[in-house]
C-alpha positions in Angstrom: 0.0 0.0 0.0 1.4 3.3 -1.0 1.4 6.3 1.3 -1.0 9.1 0.3 -2.3 7.0 -2.6 -5.5 9.1 -3.1 -3.9 12.5 -2.6 -3.6 14.8 -5.6 0.0 15.8 -6.3 -1.0 19.5 -6.0 -2.3 18.9 -2.5 0.5 16.6 -1.3 2.3 19.4 0.6 -0.9 20.3 2.5 -1.5 16.6 3.4 2.1 16.3 4.6 1.7 19.4 6.7 -1.4 17.9 8.3 0.6 14.6 9.0 3.4 16.6 10.7 0.9 18.4 12.9 -0.7 15.2 14.0 2.6 13.6 14.8 3.8 16.6 16.7 0.6 17.2 18.6 -1.2 13.9 19.5 -4.1 16.0 20.8 -5.7 18.6 18.6 -8.7 20.6 19.7 -10.4 23.8 18.6 -7.8 25.9 20.6 -4.8 23.6 20.7 -2.2 24.1 19.3 -4.0 26.9 17.4 -7.3 27.6 15.7 -6.1 26.7 12.2 -4.8 23.2 13.0 -8.2 21.4 13.5 -9.8 22.3 10.2 -6.7 21.3 8.3 -6.3 17.9 10.0 -10.0 17.2 9.8 -9.9 17.7 6.0 -7.4 14.8 5.7 -8.5 12.7 8.7 -9.6 9.7 6.6 -6.4 9.4 4.6 -4.3 10.1 7.7 -6.1 7.3 9.7 -5.3 4.8 6.9 -1.7 5.9 6.4 -0.7 6.2 10.1 -2.2 2.8 10.9 -0.4 1.1 8.0 3.0 2.9 8.2 3.4 3.4 11.9 0.7 1.2 13.6 -0.9 4.3 15.2 -4.6 4.8 15.7 -6.2 8.2 14.9 -9.4 9.0 16.7 -11.6 11.9 15.6 -14.9 12.9 17.3 -16.5 16.4 17.1 -13.9 19.1 17.7 -11.2 16.7 19.1 -8.6 14.6 17.2 -6.5 12.2 19.2 -3.5 10.1 18.0 -2.9 7.0 20.0 0.7 6.0 19.7 2.4 2.7 20.2 5.2 2.9 22.7 8.2 0.6 22.1 10.3 1.9 25.0 10.1 4.3 27.9 11.2 7.7 26.9 11.8 10.5 29.4 13.2 13.1 27.0 9.8 14.7 26.2 8.1 15.3 29.5 5.1 17.5 30.2 6.2 21.0 30.9 4.7 24.0 32.7 4.1 27.4 31.2 7.6 28.3 32.4 9.0 25.4 30.4 9.9 23.4 33.5 9.4 19.7 33.3 6.8 18.0 35.4 7.9 16.0 38.4 6.2 12.9 39.8 4.0 15.0 42.1 2.7 17.1 39.2 2.0 14.0 37.1 0.0 12.5 40.0 -2.0 15.8 40.5 -2.7 15.8 36.7 -4.2 12.3 36.8 -6.2 13.0 39.9 -7.5 16.3 38.4 -8.7 14.4 35.3 -10.5 11.9 37.6 -12.1 14.8 39.6 -13.2 16.5 36.4 -15.0 13.3 35.3 -17.2 13.5 38.4 -17.9 17.2 38.0 -20.6 19.1 36.1 -20.1 21.7 33.4 -18.3 24.2 35.7 -16.1 23.8 38.7 -14.4 26.3 41.1 -10.7 26.0 41.5 -10.9 25.6 45.3 -13.5 22.9 45.0 -11.4 21.1 42.5 -8.4 21.4 44.8 -10.3 20.0 47.7 -11.4 17.0 45.6 -7.8 16.3 44.4 -6.5 16.7 48.0 -9.0 14.2 49.3 -7.9 11.6 46.6 -4.2 12.4 47.2 -4.6 11.9 50.9 -5.5 8.3 50.3 -2.3 7.6 48.4 0.8 6.7 50.5 3.6 9.2 50.0 1.6 11.7 48.0 -0.8 13.9 49.9 -1.8 17.5 49.1 -2.2 20.4 51.5 -3.9 23.4 50.0 -2.4 25.5 52.8 1.1 24.9 51.5 2.2 27.1 48.5 4.4 24.4 46.9 1.4 22.1 46.7 -0.8 24.8 45.3 1.9 25.6 42.7 2.1 22.0 41.6 -1.7 21.7 41.4 -2.1 24.9 39.4 0.6 23.7 37.0 -1.5 20.6 36.3 -4.6 22.7 35.9 -2.8 25.1 33.5 -1.6 22.1 31.4 -5.3 21.1 30.9 -6.3 24.7 30.3 -3.7 25.0 27.5 -5.2 22.0 25.7 -8.8 23.2 26.0 -10.0 20.8 28.7 -10.7 23.8 30.9 -11.5 27.4 30.1 -11.4 30.2 32.5 -14.8 31.7 33.1 -13.9 34.1 35.9 -11.1 34.8 38.4 -7.4 33.9 38.2 -5.5 30.8 39.2 -2.3 32.8 39.9 -4.1 35.0 42.4 -5.5 31.9 44.1 -2.0 30.4 44.5 -0.8 33.6 46.2 -3.9 34.1 48.4 -6.4 31.2 48.4 -8.5 32.8 51.1 -9.5 35.9 49.1 -9.0 34.8 45.4 -10.9 32.3 43.4 -11.2 31.0 39.8 -14.1 29.4 37.9 -13.6 27.0 34.9 -15.8 25.6 32.2 -15.2 21.9 31.6 -15.0 20.4 28.1 -15.9 16.8 28.7 -15.0 15.8 25.1 -11.4 17.0 25.5 -11.1 15.5 29.0 -12.2 12.1 27.7 -9.7 12.4 24.8 -6.8 13.2 27.1 -7.4 10.3 29.4 -7.5 7.4 26.9 -5.2 4.6 28.0 -4.7 1.7 25.7 -5.3 -0.8 28.4 -7.2 -1.0 31.7 -4.8 0.5 34.3 -6.2 -1.6 37.2 -4.9 -4.7 35.5 -1.3 -3.4 35.2 1.5 -4.0 37.7 4.1 -1.8 36.1 4.3 1.0 33.5 6.4 -1.2 31.3 3.2 -3.3 30.6 1.9 -0.3 28.5 4.7 -0.8 26.1 4.4 -2.6 22.7 1.2 -3.0 20.7 -1.1 -5.9 21.0 0.7 -9.0 19.9 4.0 -7.1 19.6 6.5 -9.9 19.1 4.8 -13.1 20.0 6.7 -16.3 19.1 3.8 -17.6 17.1 4.1 -14.9 14.5 5.2 -15.9 11.0 8.1 -14.5 9.2 6.0 -12.1 7.1 4.2 -10.8 10.1 7.4 -10.4 12.0 8.9 -8.5 9.1 5.9 -6.2 9.0 6.1 -5.5 12.8 9.8 -4.7 12.5 9.2 -2.4 9.6 6.6 -0.4 11.6 8.9 -0.2 14.6 11.8 1.0 12.4 9.5 3.7 10.9 8.4 4.8 14.4 12.1 5.1 15.5 12.9 7.3 12.5 9.8 9.5 13.1 10.0 9.8 16.9 13.8 9.9 17.5 16.2 12.6 16.2 18.8 10.0 15.2 18.7 6.2 15.1 22.1 4.5 15.5 22.6 1.1 14.0 24.4 -0.3 17.2 21.3 0.6 19.2 18.9 -1.8 17.4 18.9 -5.5 16.7 19.7 -7.1 13.3 16.0 -7.2 12.2 15.5 -3.5 12.7 18.9 -2.7 11.2 17.9 -4.3 7.9 14.6 -2.4 7.9 16.4 0.9 8.5 18.5 0.2 5.4 15.6 -0.7 3.2 14.4 1.6 0.4 10.8 1.3 1.2 11.3 2.9 4.7 12.8 6.0 3.1 10.0 6.3 0.5 7.2 5.8 3.0 8.5 8.2 5.6 9.5 10.9 3.1 6.1 10.8 1.4 4.2 10.9 4.7 6.1 13.7 6.4 7.6 15.6 3.4 11.1 15.5 5.0 14.3 14.0 3.7 15.8 10.8 5.2 19.6 11.0 5.5 21.7 7.8 5.8 25.2 7.6 7.1 27.6 4.9 8.3 26.5 5.2 11.9 22.7 5.5 11.4 19.8 7.4 9.9 18.1 10.7 10.6 15.0 12.5 9.4 16.3 16.0 8.4 14.1 18.8 9.4 15.5 21.8 7.5 12.7 24.3 8.1 11.9 23.5 11.8 8.5 22.1 10.7 8.7 18.9 12.7 10.4 19.4 16.0 9.5 20.3 19.6 13.0 21.8 20.3 13.8 24.4 17.6 17.4 25.0 16.7 18.8 27.6 16.3 16.8 29.3 19.0 17.0 32.0 21.6 18.8 31.6 25.0 22.3 31.1 26.2 22.5 27.3 25.6 21.2 27.5 22.1 23.5 30.4 21.2 26.5 28.6 22.7 25.6 25.4 20.7 25.4 27.4 17.5 28.8 28.9 18.1 30.2 25.5 18.8 28.7 24.1 15.5 30.4 27.0 13.6 33.7 26.3 15.3 33.5 22.6 14.5 32.6 23.3 10.9 35.5 25.7 10.6 37.9 23.1 12.0 36.6 20.4 9.7 37.1 22.7 6.7 40.7 23.4 7.4 41.8 20.2 9.2 39.9 17.5 7.3 43.0 15.4 7.0 43.6 15.3 10.8 40.1 13.9 11.7 40.2 10.6 13.5 37.3 8.3 12.7 35.8 6.7 15.8 33.0 4.1 16.1 29.6 5.4 17.1 28.8 5.1 20.8 26.2 2.5 21.8 23.0 3.4 23.7 24.5 2.1 26.9 27.5 4.3 26.6 25.5 7.4 25.8 23.1 6.8 28.7 25.8 5.8 31.2 26.0 8.4 34.0 29.2 10.4 33.9 31.8 10.5 36.6 30.7 12.8 39.3 33.1 15.7 39.7 35.2 15.9 42.9 33.5 18.1 45.5 35.2 21.4 46.1 36.8 21.4 49.6 35.2 23.7 52.1 37.1 26.8 52.8 38.8 26.7 56.3 37.8 29.2 58.9 39.8 32.5 58.7 42.8 32.7 60.9 41.9 34.6 64.1 45.5 35.7 64.5 47.1 36.5 61.1 50.4 37.2 62.8 50.6 33.7 64.1 51.9 31.6 61.2 51.6 28.4 63.3 47.9 28.8 63.8 46.1 25.5 63.0 43.4 27.4 61.1 45.8 28.6 58.4 45.8 26.5 55.3 48.9 27.4 53.3 48.5 24.7 50.7 44.9 25.3 49.6 44.2 25.8 45.8 41.6 28.1 44.5 38.3 26.5 43.5 37.8 28.8 40.6 41.0 29.4 38.6 43.6 27.1 40.2 45.8 29.7 41.9 49.0 28.2 43.4 49.4 27.9 47.2 51.8 30.0 49.1 54.1 27.2 50.1 57.9 27.5 50.0 58.5 23.9 49.0 56.0 24.1 46.2 57.4 27.3 44.9 60.9 25.8 44.7 59.9 22.5 43.0 56.7 23.1 41.0 56.4 26.8 40.4 58.3 26.8 37.1 56.3 24.0 35.6 53.0 25.6 36.8 54.0 29.0 35.4 54.6 27.4 32.0 51.2 25.8 32.1 49.3 29.0 32.9 48.1 31.2 30.1 50.0 34.5 29.7 47.2 36.7 31.1 47.5 40.0 33.0 45.6 38.5 35.9 48.0 35.7 36.5 48.6 35.7 40.3 51.5 33.4 41.0 54.3 33.7 41.7 54.3 37.4 40.7 51.5 39.3 42.2 49.3 41.4 39.8 47.8 44.7 40.3 44.7 43.3 41.9 46.5 41.6 44.8 47.4 44.6 46.9 44.0 46.1 46.3 42.3 43.2 47.9 44.9 42.8 50.6 45.0 46.2 52.3 41.3 46.7 53.1 40.9 43.2 54.6 44.2 43.4 56.6 45.7 40.4 54.7 49.4 40.2 54.4 49.6 38.4 51.1 47.0 37.8 48.5 47.5 35.9 45.3 44.0 36.0 44.1 43.1 37.7 40.9 39.9 39.6 40.3 38.2 36.5 38.9 39.0 34.0 41.6 39.0 36.2 44.7 35.3 35.8 45.6 35.7 32.0 45.8 38.8 32.1 47.9 38.1 35.1 50.1 37.2 32.9 53.1 40.7 31.4 53.3 43.3 34.2 53.3 46.9 33.2 53.2 49.4 34.9 55.5 53.1 35.6 55.3 55.8 34.8 57.8 58.0 37.8 57.0 55.8 40.8 56.2 53.5 42.3 58.8 49.9 42.8 58.1 48.9 45.9 56.4 47.1 48.3 58.8 43.6 49.2 58.4 43.5 52.5 56.5 42.1 55.5 58.3 38.7 56.3 57.1 38.2 59.9 56.0 34.7 61.4 56.0 33.2 62.4 52.7 33.2 66.1 52.0 29.9 67.8 52.9 27.5 68.1 50.0 26.7 71.6 48.8 23.1 72.0 48.1 21.8 74.9 46.0 19.6 77.1 48.2 16.2 77.7 46.7 14.8 81.1 47.1 12.0 81.4 49.5 8.5 82.3 48.4 8.0 86.0 48.2 11.7 86.8 47.9 13.0 88.8 45.0 
């Protein structure tokens, strides 16, 4: 069966746009993600239902003003969590409040007050060990309102009066009233299996009859082909070492590229380490790049630097095998904790005080310790390894050292302007030079204010 077999070539681009919207937004309502999405997808809902079911094994449900795509989950994926309006990912408490809120909305009428909904969720949460909800605590109110806002953004709730933000800040005086859209609520809570019969979340994985041993060779090949297409559509990159031999063969097949490209309108790129669906115009992604923000800009500069290096040093590139999924997901080595700064020396003139730590390194820029043995043996090597900057602070003190020393009464200071705040709690003392005295404070000169003429004066 060919994808989009009944679609006119002049309308193929519009059909592919509708397919991308459905895959990107599994729930489409009259308001979510925008007002123009529902009419476009509804126009192609019959062809999309057939193609998504045949190519990916998904089920497209359409009723009234709601369209719901029921996916098949092959593995647990925590990279795309639900997020708040501030783009913070949901934690386990917010997920629990979201499900309890859906349950409470199913028992409510056409409207519900926010305080009434909160009391119902708190009553259900109190019967769950380790959860609970106290509307008198602001963190619990914040988590509950994040779940309500998530439902409001998708059209399950609509604000009729009041403000949820004001209720969070002052629940005694503020209130909010919501209209309930039962059709959207029922579309959001649509599990593929009865939850009471499940013992673990992993039992929600795989479609019905996913990989039973009684399947024939043709059926197994068909299941592997659908799973390979789902990987290409759902994942940014699919690496060959991450999949078994059956999926690896399907990823290399020509039919996969033809079906996915005709369904989404995006190009499939194959390389030695894997395949990727190239999204050149940011039409099919939930994380746009390039984007705004410090991390996105730093990543863009890094890409430009890598491209420049590859352009001028292509002969020096060392080819390495692609990392496996276990290697990429393995937790990195935890960095060594920064040692706590010792207490300041109560008597800076006493060099033998036990609170003095003459061999402590800076936690910020690695300044050298004021230790005579170290300066004789390791200072030359350390000096050669340091960058030739003006702020280098060992063994030759820079301009910033005396400035920080005199007003604190320290005798020697080898901190530069960048690392001084991190090492100010552990001043180093000298055995030969006395401490600088505290400078005498001089009063500021009196301010001269212009005298304004009095009323009636000439």
